[in-house]
N, C-alpha and C positions, 0 to 999 in steps of 0.2 A: 367273454372275458373271464379270466381266472383270477383268483386271489382277491376279489372284492371284499373290502373290510377285514382282510386278513391280518392287518397290523395296525397299531395305534401309536400316537405320539408323534413327535417331530422327526423329520428325516435328517440324518447327518449328511451334509454335502461334502464330497471329497473333490480333490483337484483332478483334472483330466490327465490321463496318462501321457507321458512324453515319449518321443522317439528314442530308440536305443542309441547309444553312442556310435558314431561313425567309425571310430578307430579304437576298439576296446583295449588293444595292446598298449595304447599310450595313456590309458585312463589314470593309472597310478604310476608313481615314480618307482623305479627299481632300487633295490637296496644298494647303497654305495654310490648312487648317481648324484652328481653335484647339483645343488639346487639351481633351477633356472632363474635367470634374472627377471625381475618384474617387467611386465610389458609397458606399464604406465608410470608416469611420475605422479604419485598419489599424495603429495603434500598438499595440505589445504591451501587453496588459492581462490577464495571467493566461493563460487558454486562448485560443489564437489560431487562426483558420481559415487554414491555410497556402494553400489554394486562393484565398482572398480576397487574401492577400498577393501571390500570383503574379499574379492578375488586376489588382490595383492597379498592380503594377510595369509590366505590359505596357501598361496604359492610359496611365500617366504617360509611358512611353517612346515613345508614339505608334506602338506596334506593332500594336495592335488598337483598335477603337472600343468605346465603352460598349455599344452595341447588340450587337456581336459577343460581348462578354463575357457579357451577359445571356442570349443564346441558348445559349452554350456551357454556362453553369451550369444552364440549364433541361434541356439534353440530358443533362448529368451526373446530375441528379436523376432523370430518367426511367430512365437505365441502372441507377442504384442501386436503384430500386424493382423493376427486373426481375432483380435479383440479379447484375448485371454491373458492379460499381463500377470506375471509371476516373478517374484524377486529371486535373485541368484541363488540364495541359500537353499530354497526349496527345490530349485531345478537341479542343483548338484546332488541333493539327496535322492530325488526321483530317478536321476540318471545312474545312480549307484557309484558316483565318484567319491562320496564321503557320507558318513552317517550323520544324523541330525545332532547327536550328542557331541560329536567332534566339532562340527561347525559352531554350535552354541558355545562350547568351551573356548574356541578360538576368539569368538566375538567378545565374550565376557573378559578374557584375559587382556585383549588388546585395548578395548574401550572402557575397561573398568565398570562393567555393567553386571546385572544379575538377571539375565534373560534365562527363561526356562524352556522356551519353545520357539521355533522359527515362525510360528503363527502370530507371535506378538508383534506389536508395532515397533519393530527394532529401529526403523529409520529415524523416527522422532527421538528415540532415546539416544541414538548415536549423535544426531545433530545437536541435541541439547548438551550432551557431554563434551563434544568437541568444539561447540560454539561456531558451527559452520553454517548456521541457518541464516545466511546473510541475504538470500534472495527474498524470503518472506518478511523477515524483520531486520532490515539492515541497521547497523549501528550508526546513530546520527553522528555526522562530522562535527557539528556544533550543538552541544546540549541546549535544550530549550531554556534552562535557567540563564545560560550565557547569552542566548539570543535576546531574552527579555531584558537582561541587565545592560547589554550593549545598546539596545534600542532606547531604553529609558535614559541611559547615559548620554547618548547622542542628542536626544531631545532636550535634556537638561543643559548640555553643553551649548547647543545652539541657542537656547533661551537665555542662558547667562551671557553668552557672547553678544547676542543682539541687544540685551538690556545694557550691557557694559558699553557697547558702541554708542548707543543712543545717549546714555548718561554722560559719557566722555565728551561727545560732540556738544551736548547741551552745556556742560561745564566749560568747554573751550569757548563757546560763543558768549557765555555769561562773563567769563573772565576777560575776554577781549573787550566786550562792551563796557564792563565795569572799569577797566583800565583806561579805555578811551574817554569815558565819561569823567574819570578822575583827571585825565590830562586836560580835558575841555574846561573843567571847573578851574583848574590851576591857571589855564591860559586866560580865561575871562577875569580871574582875580587879578592877575598881573596887569592885564590890559587896562582894567578899570582903575587900578590904584597907581599906575605909573604916569598918569597924565600930568599931575601937578609937579612931581619931581622932574619930569622931562621939560616942562615949561621953565622950571627954575634951574635946569641943568644941574640937578642935585644927584651927583653920582653916588654919594654915600647913601642917600635915601633909597635909590633904585637898587643898590646891592643889598641893602637891608631887607628889601621887599622879597628878593628871590633867594635869600640866604638859606632858608630851610626847604627849598624846593626839592633838592635831591634826597632829603630825608624821607620823602614819600616813596614807598615801594613802587618800583617800575619806572620812575621818572629819572632820567639820566642827566639832563641838563635843562637850564632855563637861560634865555638870552634876551636882553632888551637893547635895541639899537635905536638911534635917533633918526630924524629925517635925512641927515647927511650920510647915514650908513655907518656911523661910528658906534662901536660897542660901548654902551653906557653901563651895562650890568651883565655879569656872566658868572655861571657856577664855577668856572675856572678863572680866578682873579688875575692870572698871568695874561689873560687875553683882553683885559680892559684897555680901552683906548684904541684898539685895532680897528681897522676898516673891515667891516663884515664882507667876506668874500662869497657868502651863499653856500649852497650845496650842489656840487656838480655831479648829480646822480643820474641825470637823464630819465628819471622816473616820471610817470604821469602824475600830475597833481590833481587832487580832487577838492571840490569846493562843497562845503556844507555850512549853510547859513553864513556866518561871518568868518568861519575858520577855513583854512586851507591845510591839507595834509598830504603826505606822500611817504612811501617806504624807501629806505636805503640801508646800505651796509656801511657802518662806521669804520674808521681806520683800525679799530681794535678787533674788527670782524663781527661785531654784534649787530643784529638786525634791529633797526630803530624805526619808529614812526615819528616823523617830524610834523608838529602841529604849529601853525602860525596864525597871527591875527594883527590887523592894523590897529594902532593906537591913535585915536582921533579925539579932537576937542573942538566943538563948534564947527564941525565939518572941515576942520583943518587937520591934516595928517601930521602927527607928531613923531611917529616912528612905528616900530614893529616889535612884537614879542614872539619868541620861538620857544617851544617846549618839546623835548625829546622823550618819547615813551619807548621802553624796551619791549620788543616783541619776543625776544628770547626769554625774558622774564615770564611772559604769558605762557610760553611753551613749557617752561620749567614747572609752572604751577599746574599745567595740564598733565605733565608727566607724573607729578606727585599724586594727582588725583587718579591717574590711570593705575599707578602701582597700588594705591589703596583699594580701588575697585577690583583690580586683579586679585589682590590678596583675599578680599571678601568673597569674590567669585570662586577662588580655588577652595576655600573652606566650604562654601556651599556645595561645590561640585564633589568634593571628597565625601561629605556626608550623604549627598544625593546618590553617589555610586554605592555606598554601603546600603542605603535603603533600597536601591534598585536591585542589588544582588540578593538582598533578603527577600524582596518581593518575587524575584525570579525563582528562588528556591521554594518560596511559599506556593507558587503556582505550578512549578515544574514537578514537584514531588507527587501531587495527585495525578498529574498527566502521565507521569512515569508509571504510577500504580495502575492506571487505566490501560496503558500500553501493555504492561505485563499481563494484566487480566485478559486483554484481547488476544495475546499470544496463547494463553492457556485455553481460551475458548476455541481458537483456531486449531488447537491440538486435540480438541474433543473433551477437555476437562470442563464440563458444564457445571460442575459443583463449585468452581472457584468463585470467591466473593471478594469484593473490594470494600475495605474498611476505611472510610473517610468521615470524620466527625467535623463537618463544615456546614455553615449556614449560608452558603452561597450557591451559585450555579453549578460549581464542581461537585458540591455535596449532593445536589439534586441529580446530577449526571451519574454519580456513583450509585444512588438509589435506583435510578432507571436501569443502569447497567446490571445491577444485581437482579432486578426483576426480569430483565432480558435473559440472563444466564439461567435463571430458574425456569423460565418458560422454554428455553432451548433444551434444558435437561429433561423436562417433561416431554417435549416433542421428540427428543432423541430416544427416550425410553419407549415412547409409543411406537416410533419407527422400528426399533429393534424387536419389539414384541408383536405389536399389532401388524406390522408390515410383513412378518413371516406368514401371516394367515391370509391377508387379502391381496398381497402383491404390491410391488413398489409403485406401479402406475396408478392403481386404485388409491393407494394411500396418499400419493401426491395430490390427487383430485379431491380427496376428502379434506386434507389439510388446507388446500388452497381455498375451497369454498364448500362447506358442507351443506349449503342450502340449494345448490343447483339441481336442475330437474333430472339429471342422469340418475340420481339416487332412486327416483320413483319408477324407473324402467321405461324404455322406449325401443321402438323397432329400429333395427339397424341391419344392413347387409354385412355378414361376417363370413369368415372362413374358419372352419373347425378342423383341428388336427388332433387326432386321438391315437396315442400309442399304447400298446399292451404287450405283455410278455406271454409267449406261448409256453405252456407247461410249467407255469410258476408253482402251481400247487404240488406237482410231482417233485419239483426241485426242492421245495421247502420241506418236504417230508424227510425226516431223519437228520436234518441239519440243525446246528445250534442257531438260536435267534440272532446272535451277534454276527455270525457269518452271513446269514441271510440279509440282514440290514446293510452290512458292508458291501455286498455284491449289488444289492438293489440300489444303494445310494450312488454307486458308480454309474449305473445306467440313468438314474434320475438326473444326476448332475449334467451329463452330456445332453440329454433331451431338453432340460431346462435352459442351459446356456445357449443352445442352438435356437430355441424358440425366441428367447430374448434378443439374441443377436440379429434375427431377421425382423425385429419390431413387433413380435407377438406378445401375448399376455398369458402367463401360466394361470389358468383358472383354478385348477385344483389337482391334487393327487388322489386317485381313486384306487386304493390298494396298490397294485403294480402298474397302473395306467396313469398317463399324464394327459390332461385335457388342455390343449393350447388353443388360443383364440387370436385371430388376426382381424383387425378392423375396429375393435373396441378394447379398452376405453379410448385409446389413441387411434384416430382414423388414418388409414393409409389408402390412397387410391388404388394401389397395386397389391391389396391385401391377398388376393387369390394367388398371385405369383409368389408372394412372400411365403405363404403357407406351403406351396408345392416345393419351393427351394429348401425350406426348412426340413421338410420330410426327407428329401434326398440327402441333405447334409447330416441329418440324424443317422440314417442308415450307414452312410459312409464313415462317420466318426465312430459309430458303434463297431463297425467291421474292423476299422483300424485299431481301436482299443482292444478288441478281442484277439487280434494277432499278437499283441504285445503282452497279453496276460492270460490268465486261466479262468476268466469269468464266463461261464456258458450262457448267462442271461443276455449278454450283449449280442449274441447271434440269434436270439429267439424273439425278437421284437417285430410285431406287425403294426402297420400304420394305416389308418383310414382318414381320408381328406374329403370334406364336403363344403359346399358354398351355398349360402341362401340367407333368408331373412330370419332373424331370431330376436327375441326380446332380451335386452341387456339392462341390468339395473340391480338395485339393492333388494334382495329377497330374503324374507325370514320373519322373525317375530321381534317384539320389543326386548326380549332377552338376548337373542343372538341373530345377527344378520350376516348376509354374505353377498358380495357382488359377483354375479355369475350371468350366464346366458342360458336361456331355455327356449324350447320350441322344436318343431319337427326337424329342422336342420341339424340340431344337436343329436336328436334321436337317430336320424339316418346315418350320421357320422359314426355313431356307436355300432349300428348294425353293419356298416361297411367294414369297420375295424374288425368285427368278429369274423369276417371272411378272409382277412389278410393273414397269410401264413408267415412263418418266421422269415425276416429279411425282406418282406414284400410291402409295397405301398399301393393301396387301392384307392382310385379316384371315382367320384360320381360324375354323371353326365354334365352337371352344371359347371364343374371345374373345367372339363374339356371344352365346353361351350365358350368359356371366358378366354382361355389361352389358345384354343384352336390348334393349328399345325405346328405351334412352337413346342408341343409336347410329343415325346416319343412314347407311345402306349401300346399295350396289347389288349384288344377287346376281350372281355370275358362273356360267357353265356349269360343271358338275362337271369337275374336271381329273384326269387320270391322271398321277400323279407317281411318279418313280423311288423304289423302295423301298416303295411302298404297293400292296397287293393290289387295293384298290378305288378308285373315283373319290373325290376329295376336294372337299367343298363349300367355296367361298371367297367372300369379299365384298370389294368395293372401298369403302374408308372415305371418306365424304363429310363427316361432322361428328359432334359429340357434344353432348348436352344440357349447356349451360354452367351451368344453374341449380343443379345438384348437384355441380358439379366440385370437386375438391380438388387443391391443388397442394402440392408438398413444401415 
C-alpha cells in the first residue's frame, strides 16, 4: 500500500458525478426563444413538490429549458433508485445546466430567502416561508381553545338543562299538589259548615259561606246543592235556584277518601279540576259541594317559574362560557407553545426552549421538554462529531446501550474489503494539497457510499485506503456475497466516474477481499478508543490487496469456498505472502451470477 499516513485531518466528502446530459443542444434556451410554459401547476395545494417549484421557477426565469428540466428530473429519479438521493438544484449544477449562484439567486428572489449555498437545508426554509408544511404539522381545523370551550360549554349547558328540568318538574308537582290541597281544604270547609244552613234551608247563610271562595287563587267556582239537586249556593248568583245538571264531560272520576274529582274543559276553554264531596249529617245525605280548581292557573305558575329558571340558567351559562373560553386559552397557549417547540425540534433546532411559568402539569411538561431538547442537542452534537470517527452503525450501538458486551471484543466471522490506490505517492508529488484532497475525496466518497449501500461498515481510512467490514457490527447472513458485490460495484462506479472526469486516481484502485474469523470490539486506551476488527483475516486481506493491480479485485480461497460456482474468477499462481508459512491460493474476480444476487 502507498500513501499510508500521508495525510491528516477530516476528509471532505463530495457528491458522486452524474451522467452527462443526453441532449446538450437543448440544455439552454437560445436567445430570442420564447419561454416554454411550465410543465406543472405549482400553486400550493397541500403537499407540494419543492423540486417541482424550483424547476418551474428556473424555467419561468429563462435559466433552463423544459428539456433540461426533464432530463435533470430523470437523473434525479435514477439516483434515488440507486440509494443516492440529491435535490434538483445540485443536479442542475452538476449537469452544467446552471451555475450554483444563478440557482441560489433565483431561490432567494422567489421565496424571499437569504440562502448562500445549495448545500443548506433549503427545503425547510422554503416550507416555513410559504407555509406549505401541512403534511408534518397540519393546521388544526378547530383550535384547542375552541374545543375546550365547546366541551365545557356543552357540559355546562347539559348540566343547567338537567337541573332546570328537574327543578321545573318538582315545581310543577309542588304547585299542583299545593293547589289540590287548597281545593281540598276549601271543599272540607264548605262541607262541614254547610250542614246547618242546609237543614234550615238558609240560602243566605250558604251563599255567605262561599262568598270569598273565588278570591282564593286558582279556585274558579264553589257550588252547594241540596239533596233534591237544587243549587242553594253558587259563585255565580244568577244560577241560584237552578236544578244542578252536573258535568257532561265523560271523564273518568277518581275517588280519594271522601272527595271525588275529575278533569274537564269549561265552556270558556279553561282546563278545570272539579272536586266534590257529599254533605251528610247523622248519616243523612243533605247535599253536595263542588269546587272548581284551575289547571291552567297551575300551568301559568309553572311557566313563570320556567322563565325565571331559564333566565337564571342563561346568566349562569353566559358567565360559564366566558370562563370556559378563558380556561381554553389558558390551556391552549402552552399546548401551542409546545407544538411550536416540537416543530422546531423536528427541524433540527435542538436549542429551542419553551418558556412556561406554571405550577401545574403543563409547567412540568415544559421543563421535561427543555431537558429533552437539551439532551437531543447533546446527542446531535455527539453524532455530528463523534459519528464521523466511529461510523453511524457503531455510534447507534453506543448510544443505544454503552454497556453491552460488544464493546469488550468478540470473535465473529466477517468479510474484509480493502481498497488502495496504486501510484498515489507518485501522483501526490508536485501537486497542491488542495487538489490531492479533492481528487482523493471523490474516490473515497464512491467507495464509502458503495460499502454502506451493501450493508457494510467503513472501519477506517488508512491514507488512501478504505477498510470496509461486512458482518459487524450489524450481522448479515450473506455478508460474503455483500462484500464481493460491493467490490464489483466500486470498480464499476470508479470506472464510470473516471470516464466523466479527469481524475486519474479513479482508475488506479486495487481491491482485496477476504473472509474469516476476526475479533471485533472496542480497542484502545482510556484516552482514545476505536471500534475495529483485528486478526489474521484482516492481515491477509491487506496482503491480498497489495497484489491487486489497478482496476482489479483479488479474492481469497475462503471467499470462493463460500460462493462457489456463482463467481466468475481467474485463478492466480500460488503466492508466498508475508506472515504465511505456505503459499496462498488467490483468484482475480471477473463477475458474479446476478440471478441470485441480494442487495442491502
